[in-house]
Structures are given as structure tokens and as C-alpha cells.
C-alpha positions as CSV (number, residue, x, y, z in Angstrom):
1,M,100.3,97.3,95.4
2,D,103.8,97.7,94.0
3,T,106.1,95.2,95.8
4,S,109.2,95.8,93.7
5,V,112.3,96.7,95.7
6,V,114.4,98.0,92.8
7,V,113.6,98.6,89.2
8,P,116.0,97.1,86.6
9,V,117.9,100.3,85.9
10,E,118.5,100.9,89.6
11,A,119.6,97.2,90.1
12,E,122.0,97.6,87.2
13,G,123.6,100.6,88.9
14,F,123.9,98.8,92.2
15,I,125.5,95.7,90.5
16,Q,127.9,97.8,88.5
17,S,129.2,99.4,91.7
18,L,129.8,96.3,93.7
19,E,133.4,96.0,94.8
20,T,135.6,93.9,97.2
21,F,136.7,95.4,100.4
22,P,139.7,94.9,102.8
23,L,138.9,93.3,106.1
24,K,139.6,96.5,108.0
25,E,136.8,98.3,106.2
26,V,134.0,95.8,107.1
27,G,131.2,97.9,108.8
28,S,132.5,101.2,107.4
29,A,130.0,103.7,105.9
30,R,131.1,102.7,102.3
31,W,130.8,99.0,103.2
32,F,127.4,99.7,104.8
33,R,126.1,101.4,101.6
34,Q,127.0,98.2,99.6
35,H,125.3,96.1,102.2
36,E,122.1,98.0,101.6
37,Y,122.5,97.4,97.9
38,I,123.0,93.7,98.3
39,E,120.1,93.5,100.7
40,K,117.8,95.1,98.1
41,L,119.1,92.9,95.3
42,N,118.5,89.9,97.4
43,M,114.9,90.8,98.1
44,Q,114.3,91.6,94.5
45,A,115.9,88.4,93.2
46,I,113.6,86.4,95.6
47,L,110.5,88.3,94.4
48,N,111.4,87.7,90.7
49,A,112.1,84.0,91.3
50,S,109.0,83.3,93.3
51,A,106.8,85.2,90.9
52,M,108.6,83.7,87.9
53,H,109.2,87.1,86.4
54,D,112.2,88.3,84.4
55,E,115.2,87.6,86.7
56,F,117.1,90.8,85.9
57,V,119.1,90.8,89.1
58,K,120.6,87.4,88.1
59,E,121.1,88.6,84.6
60,F,123.1,91.7,85.6
61,L,125.2,89.8,88.1
62,V,126.1,87.3,85.3
63,S,126.7,90.0,82.6
64,Y,128.8,92.3,84.8
65,G,130.8,89.4,86.2
66,K,130.0,90.3,89.8
67,I,129.3,86.8,91.3
68,P,133.0,86.4,92.3
69,V,132.6,89.8,94.2
70,L,129.6,88.4,96.1
71,V,131.6,85.2,97.0
72,H,134.6,87.3,98.1
73,E,132.4,89.5,100.3
74,M,130.6,86.6,101.9
75,I,133.9,84.9,102.8
76,L,135.3,88.2,104.1
77,V,132.6,88.4,106.7
78,E,133.0,84.7,107.5
79,V,136.7,85.4,108.2
80,W,135.8,88.5,110.2
81,K,133.4,86.4,112.3
82,H,136.1,83.8,113.0
83,K,139.1,86.1,113.6
84,V,138.0,89.6,114.5
85,F,134.6,89.3,116.2
86,P,135.9,87.0,119.1
87,V,138.7,89.5,119.8
88,L,136.3,92.4,119.6
89,C,134.0,90.7,122.2
90,Q,136.8,90.3,124.6
91,L,138.1,93.9,124.5
92,Q,137.4,95.4,128.0
93,D,136.7,98.8,126.8
94,F,134.0,97.7,124.3
95,N,130.5,97.8,125.7
96,P,128.3,99.3,123.0
97,K,124.9,100.7,124.0
98,N,123.6,99.6,120.6
99,T,124.6,96.4,118.8
100,F,122.5,97.1,115.7
101,H,125.5,98.0,113.5
102,L,127.4,94.8,114.5
103,Y,124.4,92.7,113.9
104,M,124.1,94.0,110.4
105,V,127.7,92.9,109.7
106,I,127.0,89.5,111.1
107,H,123.8,89.3,109.0
108,H,125.7,90.3,105.8
109,E,126.9,86.7,105.2
110,A,123.3,85.4,105.5
111,T,122.1,88.0,102.9
112,I,124.7,86.9,100.4
113,I,124.3,83.1,100.8
114,N,120.5,83.8,100.4
115,L,121.1,85.7,97.2
116,L,123.5,83.0,95.9
117,E,120.9,80.3,96.7
118,T,118.4,82.1,94.5
119,I,120.7,82.7,91.5
120,M,123.0,79.5,91.5
121,F,119.9,77.5,90.5
122,H,120.8,78.7,87.0
123,K,123.7,77.1,85.1
124,D,124.9,80.5,83.7
125,S,125.4,81.8,87.3
126,C,127.6,78.8,88.0
127,E,129.6,79.5,84.9
128,A,129.8,83.2,85.6
129,A,131.1,82.5,89.1
130,D,134.3,81.4,87.3
131,D,137.2,80.3,89.6
132,S,135.3,81.5,92.7
133,V,133.2,78.3,92.4
134,L,136.2,76.5,94.0
135,D,136.0,79.0,96.9
136,L,132.3,78.4,97.1
137,V,132.8,74.6,97.3
138,D,135.2,75.1,100.2
139,Y,132.8,77.5,101.8
140,C,129.9,74.9,101.5
141,H,132.2,72.2,102.9
142,R,132.9,74.3,106.0
143,K,129.3,74.9,106.6
144,L,128.1,71.3,106.0
145,T,130.8,69.8,108.3
146,L,129.5,72.3,110.9
147,L,126.0,71.0,110.4
148,A,127.1,67.3,110.4
149,S,128.9,67.8,113.7
150,K,125.6,69.2,115.2
151,A,127.6,72.2,116.5
152,T,124.6,74.4,115.6
153,H,121.7,72.0,116.3
154,D,120.2,73.9,119.2
155,Q,120.6,77.2,117.4
156,H,118.5,79.5,119.7
157,N,120.9,79.5,122.6
158,P,123.5,76.9,122.0
159,T,125.4,77.3,125.2
160,G,122.3,77.0,127.4
161,K,123.5,80.0,129.4
162,A,121.3,82.9,130.3
163,V,122.0,85.8,128.0
164,V,122.8,88.8,130.1
165,S,125.0,91.3,128.2
166,T,124.5,92.9,124.7
167,I,127.7,91.1,123.5
168,E,126.4,87.7,124.7
169,E,123.1,88.4,123.0
170,L,125.0,89.2,119.8
171,Q,127.0,85.9,120.1
172,A,123.7,84.0,120.5
173,Q,122.3,85.7,117.4
174,N,125.4,84.8,115.5
175,A,125.0,81.2,116.4
176,A,121.4,81.2,115.3
177,L,122.4,82.8,112.0
178,E,125.2,80.2,111.5
179,F,122.5,77.4,111.5
180,E,120.5,79.3,108.9
181,I,123.6,80.0,106.7
182,S,124.7,76.3,106.9
183,L,121.2,75.2,105.6
184,K,121.5,77.6,102.7
185,A,124.9,76.2,101.9
186,V,123.2,72.7,101.4
187,S,121.1,74.2,98.5
188,V,124.1,76.1,97.0
189,L,126.2,72.9,97.0
190,R,123.3,71.0,95.3
191,Y,123.3,73.6,92.4
192,I,127.0,73.3,92.0
193,T,126.7,69.5,91.7
194,D,124.0,70.1,89.1
195,H,126.1,72.3,86.8
196,A,129.8,71.5,87.6
197,E,131.8,70.5,84.6
198,S,135.3,71.7,85.6
199,I,137.7,68.9,86.5
200,S,139.1,71.1,89.3
201,V,135.6,71.6,90.9
202,I,134.7,67.9,90.6
203,S,138.1,66.9,92.1
204,R,137.7,69.5,94.9
205,M,134.3,68.0,95.9
206,L,135.2,64.3,95.6
207,C,139.0,64.0,96.3
208,T,139.8,67.0,98.6
209,H,136.6,67.2,100.6
210,N,135.0,63.7,100.1
211,M,131.6,65.4,99.9
212,P,129.7,62.1,99.4
213,C,130.7,61.0,102.9
214,V,129.8,64.4,104.4
215,L,126.3,64.2,102.7
216,V,125.9,60.6,104.2
217,Q,126.6,62.1,107.6
218,L,124.0,64.8,107.1
219,I,121.3,62.2,106.1
220,D,122.3,60.1,109.1
221,C,122.1,63.0,111.7
222,C,119.5,65.1,109.9
223,P,120.1,68.4,111.9
224,W,117.0,70.1,110.5
225,S,114.8,67.5,112.3
226,R,114.5,67.1,116.1
227,F,112.5,65.4,118.8
228,R,111.0,67.9,121.4
229,E,108.6,67.1,124.2
230,G,107.3,64.0,122.5
231,E,106.8,65.8,119.1
232,I,108.8,65.7,115.9
233,E,109.8,69.2,114.6
234,K,111.4,70.0,111.3
235,Y,113.1,73.3,110.3
236,I,110.9,74.6,107.4
237,N,110.7,78.2,106.1
238,S,113.2,79.4,108.6
239,R,111.5,78.1,111.8
240,W,110.9,74.9,113.7
241,Q,107.4,73.5,113.0
242,K,105.6,70.6,114.7
243,I,104.9,67.8,112.2
244,P,101.6,66.0,112.4
245,V,101.9,62.1,112.6
246,E,100.6,61.7,109.0
247,D,103.3,64.0,107.5
248,R,106.3,62.6,109.4
249,L,107.6,60.6,106.4
250,K,107.2,63.6,104.0
251,I,110.7,64.8,103.0
252,T,111.6,68.5,103.3
253,K,113.3,70.6,100.7
254,L,116.6,70.1,102.6
255,D,116.3,66.4,102.5
256,G,115.7,66.6,98.8
257,Q,118.8,68.8,98.2
258,V,121.1,66.3,100.0
259,W,119.7,63.3,98.0
260,I,119.9,65.2,94.7
261,S,123.6,66.2,95.5
262,L,124.4,62.5,96.2
263,F,122.6,61.3,93.1
264,N,124.7,63.9,91.0
265,L,128.0,63.0,92.7
266,L,127.7,59.2,92.6
267,L,125.9,58.6,89.3
268,R,127.7,61.0,86.8
269,Q,130.4,59.2,84.8
270,D,133.0,61.9,85.2
271,C,132.4,61.7,89.0
272,Q,132.6,58.0,89.2
273,R,136.0,58.0,87.4
274,K,137.4,60.5,89.9
275,Y,136.1,59.1,93.2
276,D,138.1,56.7,95.3
277,F,135.7,53.8,96.3
278,N,138.1,52.5,99.1
279,N,136.7,50.4,102.0
280,F,135.8,53.4,104.2
281,N,134.0,55.3,101.5
282,K,132.2,52.3,100.3
283,N,131.0,51.3,103.7
284,Q,129.8,54.9,104.4
285,L,127.9,55.0,101.1
286,L,126.2,51.6,101.7
287,K,124.6,53.1,104.8
288,L,122.3,55.0,102.4
289,R,120.6,51.7,101.5
290,G,118.7,51.7,104.9
291,F,117.3,55.1,104.2
292,L,116.2,54.4,100.6
293,T,112.6,53.3,101.5
294,E,109.7,53.0,99.2
295,V,108.1,56.1,100.8
296,L,111.3,58.1,99.9
297,I,111.5,56.8,96.4
298,D,107.8,57.6,95.8
299,Q,108.7,61.2,96.5
300,L,112.0,61.3,94.6
301,P,111.6,58.6,91.9
302,N,115.0,59.2,90.4
303,L,116.5,57.6,93.6
304,V,115.6,54.2,92.2
305,E,118.7,54.5,90.0
306,L,120.8,55.3,93.1
307,Q,119.3,52.4,94.9
308,R,120.3,50.1,91.9
309,Y,123.8,51.6,91.9
310,L,124.3,50.9,95.6
311,A,123.1,47.3,95.3
312,H,125.7,46.9,92.5
313,L,128.4,48.6,94.6
314,A,127.7,46.2,97.5
315,V,128.9,43.2,95.5
316,T,131.7,44.8,93.5
317,D,135.0,46.5,94.2
318,P,135.3,49.4,91.8
319,A,138.8,50.0,90.4
320,P,140.7,52.8,92.1
321,P,140.8,56.1,90.2
322,K,143.6,56.5,87.7
323,K,146.5,58.6,88.8
324,E,146.4,61.5,86.3
325,L,148.8,64.4,86.1
326,I,146.4,67.3,85.9
327,L,147.0,71.0,86.7
328,E,144.2,71.9,89.0
329,Q,143.1,75.3,90.1
330,V,142.9,75.9,93.8
331,P,140.6,78.4,95.8
332,E,142.3,81.6,96.8
333,I,139.9,83.9,98.6
334,W,139.9,82.4,102.1
335,N,143.7,81.9,102.2
336,H,144.4,85.4,100.7
337,I,142.4,87.1,103.3
338,L,144.1,85.2,106.1
339,R,147.6,85.8,104.6
340,E,146.9,89.6,104.2
341,N,145.6,90.0,107.7
342,S,147.7,87.5,109.7
343,G,148.8,88.9,113.0
344,K,146.6,92.0,112.6
345,W,143.4,90.6,114.2
346,K,143.6,92.5,117.4
347,A,144.7,95.8,115.7
348,I,141.8,95.5,113.3
349,A,139.4,94.8,116.2
350,K,140.6,97.9,118.1
351,Y,140.4,100.1,115.0
352,Q,136.9,99.0,114.3
353,V,135.8,99.6,117.9
354,K,137.0,103.2,117.7
355,E,136.2,104.1,114.1
356,T,133.3,101.8,113.0
357,F,131.3,100.3,115.9
358,N,130.9,103.4,118.0
359,P,128.3,105.4,115.9
360,S,126.8,108.7,117.2
361,E,123.1,109.0,117.8
362,S,122.7,110.9,114.6
363,D,124.5,108.1,112.7
364,L,122.2,105.5,114.2
365,K,119.1,107.5,113.3
366,L,120.3,107.9,109.7
367,Q,121.0,104.2,109.4
368,A,117.6,103.3,110.9
369,Q,115.9,105.6,108.4
370,R,117.8,104.1,105.4
371,L,117.1,100.5,106.6
372,A,113.4,101.3,107.1
373,Q,113.3,102.3,103.4
374,T,115.2,99.0,102.5
375,Y,112.9,96.8,104.6
376,N,109.7,98.1,103.1
377,L,106.7,96.5,104.9
378,D,104.7,95.7,101.8
379,V,107.8,94.0,100.2
380,M,108.6,92.1,103.4
381,E,105.0,90.7,103.5
382,S,105.3,89.5,99.9
383,L,108.5,87.7,100.8
384,L,106.9,85.8,103.7
385,P,106.7,82.0,103.0
386,E,103.3,82.0,104.7
387,K,100.5,84.6,104.6
388,P,99.5,86.4,107.9
389,K,96.8,84.8,110.0
390,C,93.7,86.5,111.4
391,G,94.1,87.3,115.1
392,S,90.5,86.3,115.8
393,C,89.7,83.2,113.6
394,G,93.2,82.1,112.4
395,K,92.3,82.3,108.6
396,E,94.5,83.9,106.0
397,A,94.4,87.7,106.6
398,A,94.9,90.8,104.3
399,K,94.0,93.7,106.6
400,R,96.1,95.1,109.4
401,C,95.2,97.1,112.5
402,S,95.5,100.7,111.4
403,R,96.6,102.0,114.8
404,C,99.4,99.6,115.9
405,Q,100.0,97.8,112.5
406,G,100.8,94.7,114.6
407,E,97.7,92.5,114.3
408,W,96.0,91.0,111.2
409,Y,92.4,90.3,110.4
410,C,90.5,88.7,107.5
411,H,87.3,90.8,107.9
412,R,86.0,93.8,109.9
413,E,83.7,91.5,111.9
414,C,86.8,89.6,113.3
415,Q,88.5,92.9,114.1
416,V,85.5,94.1,116.1
417,K,85.1,90.7,117.9
418,H,88.8,90.6,118.8
419,W,89.0,94.3,119.9
420,P,88.4,93.6,123.7
421,K,91.4,91.3,123.7
422,H,93.6,93.4,121.4
423,K,92.8,96.9,122.9
424,K,95.5,96.9,125.7
425,A,98.3,95.7,123.4
426,C,97.3,98.0,120.7
427,Q,97.4,101.0,123.1
428,L,100.8,100.0,124.4
429,I,102.4,99.6,120.9
430,T,100.9,102.9,119.6
431,E,102.1,104.8,122.7
432,A,105.6,103.3,122.4
433,T,105.7,104.2,118.7
434,E,104.5,107.8,119.3
435,K,107.1,108.2,122.1
436,I,110.0,107.1,119.7
437,Q,108.7,109.5,117.1
438,R,108.6,112.4,119.6
439,D,112.1,111.6,120.9
440,L,113.4,111.6,117.3
441,Q,111.9,115.0,116.7
442,V,113.3,116.5,119.9
443,N,116.8,115.1,119.2
444,S,116.9,116.0,115.5
């Protein structure tokens, strides 16, 4: 079974064509075509990294200098979500029958941060990001402060209200995605701390944003862990999972990323020279000592060095950083987009309602067909962190119900045994699928 999404020559063509868009064009046909390219590149990059194959998507993004384009496009959608989307939701004449197109725009930011999380693990990707690393640091800071404030903690329906309209449903989906995106930003920041050598980047993390204190806040409030109905749940592989008592002290990947970021920012010599260990910062950092248990250090042995460093910090007052006259670069993308579109948010929203988010039936069908090709079922299955489970016995399954494609089985015996229970659901799904196909044929 071939589970590749794009072959190298196709990926190279997609990457060469990547370009930055003005805010007004977000959601346009040309923008949507690029969204499909990035979606395919993201899936292929994950496949390559997980199978430890030749990471040609990363190589092409580096060699063609397109990582800054990805960062720009991600921040463009972030600005759109902050400035245009709320206006669009309030327009009285906007009540779309289908919000699929809008959802794909909202999802675009998640696709790009996912792709960046996959490729920024490598030092050459961080270097190829060039000045846009500063914009990426600012982006991560915005997302991490959002996480630390617990604004997205209950991500399924944060307001607690009943979702009634399509726009409210879209707003709820946006909030859920924001939580996912913020968690990806934790990993991206960790990779930047691994590879950052630029004085401007280090200064931005330590002096401008005081990232060590933000990370202490994250360890303290741990938004990817929660207590529900007497059970501890942790957010692992994009879903909340109940944690058995014996596994409650096991750290998640997210815990590890935060601790490694702190290790990098506090123990590197060039970072120690830059950071201001004033009373507030010092007291915040010393909170970490309570979290550095034997169980944690057994899982991340390098943290014993951080433990020693904090013990030393507790009894000393490090000298304040030297005042140095250095010309530092500043991030530009976010501010440039805001300046360019200041005062035009309502006009852009009205234009997009009329020109972009009011597709005809034929446009929607065409989009659905193209996205069906993008989200190939075999490929999607190979990207799943967990293999499908048998509907009868719960074991790992490799065979799917041939009629409805919705249920999985490990062996034919299980399928036969489960059929009396599955029969009704299978019939309903099959009939609904056939009806959609008939409607498409009649309308085409």
C-alpha cells in the first residue's frame, strides 16, 4: 500500500510556488490552492519523519528559502482570526449555509504550525528561517501566554453555552483549534532554544518576553492535564485520555518540551549572561525546585544539572547583565500586516463575505472533491498515532467494513460476530452515502 502524499518532484514544485498573500486574499481560490499544497506537504513531512525516511519536504523548504513564507502565512491567518473573523461573525447579512470554507481558513494556521513543528527539529531549518525566527519567537510567546492564562483550558466549548448557529459552532471550533495550536507552539519554542545562536533571538526570548518565567507558569498550571469526575486526564495525541493511577507520574511529551526549553535557556552561558536574575525572576525560577522530584529526574536525567544550578541560585545573587550597545533585529511580520490593514478590517470582512465566503454549489463540490484527494484515507490512517481497534474484541485491526467503511475488525470471525450489532448503523451510513452520491449526480 503506497501511503505517500506527494513524490519529491511534486513536493519541489509545490514548494517553489509558495508565496505570501495580502490579508484581503485569505480564502481566495489562489490562496486555497496554496492551502492544499501546504496540507499535502505537512502530511508528507510527518510521514517521512515518523518513518525516518529521506525528509525531502524539509530539504526543499530549506534550499528554496521558503520557511519565512510559511511563518508569514501562519501569522497572516492569526491576524485574520483576531481582526477580520470577529467582524465577519457580527455582520447581520452573513449567515452562510455552509461554513466548510471558513473552517479551512481557520485550520490553515494549525496546518502550518504542525509542519513547522516537524521541520524545526533540525538545526538547518532554524537557520533557514533567517530573520523570521524572531517573528516565530513572538508568535510562540503569544500562544504560550494564552496557555498559561488557561484561556483555552476547556477547549471543547469554552463559553459553556449551547452552540446554536453555524457561526457559533465555527467560533467553538476556532477555540478548540487554538488550544491545539498553542500546544504545538510549545514544541516549536523548544527547537528554537535548541538551535538559537543569534544574539537578537536570545535577547528576544530572555529580555523582551522573559520566556523562563512564562515556562515556569506553564509547569505550574499544566494546561494539558486536568481533573475530571475523579479521574486525571492528560492531553496526548490530540485528545484527552484518562491516565491510570500507575502512570500518573509519567511525563508527557509536552512536559518534556517545557523542561528542555528551561534547561536550554538557563544553563547555556550566552543565555546566563543575557538574563536579568532580579528578585522577581529569581523567586519565579526557584519555584521549579518543588517540581524537580526524583521521579521526574529519572525520566529526564539531564535535569539534575538544572537542580544543582537552582540550588546554587538560591544562595547567590547573580550579577545583573551588562548594559551592551547592540544593534538588534526586530520582528516585522505581525506589525507589517497590522500597519498595512489598519482601519480596513470591516471593509475586508465585507469584501470576503461577498467574494470569498459565499461559494456556489458547484464551487463547494469542486472543493470537496479536491480535498477528498488531499485527505486520502490510506494516508490518513498511516498518520494516526494509534492503530484502529476492532469493533468486536478491541484488538488492533487492519480490515474495514467494505459496505460503510466505518467499522474496523481484526479477523472475519469478529466481523461476523459483531454483525447483529453493526447491521443497523452500517445500513444507515451506506444509505446516506448513496443518497449524497445520487444528489451529486443529479446536480452535476
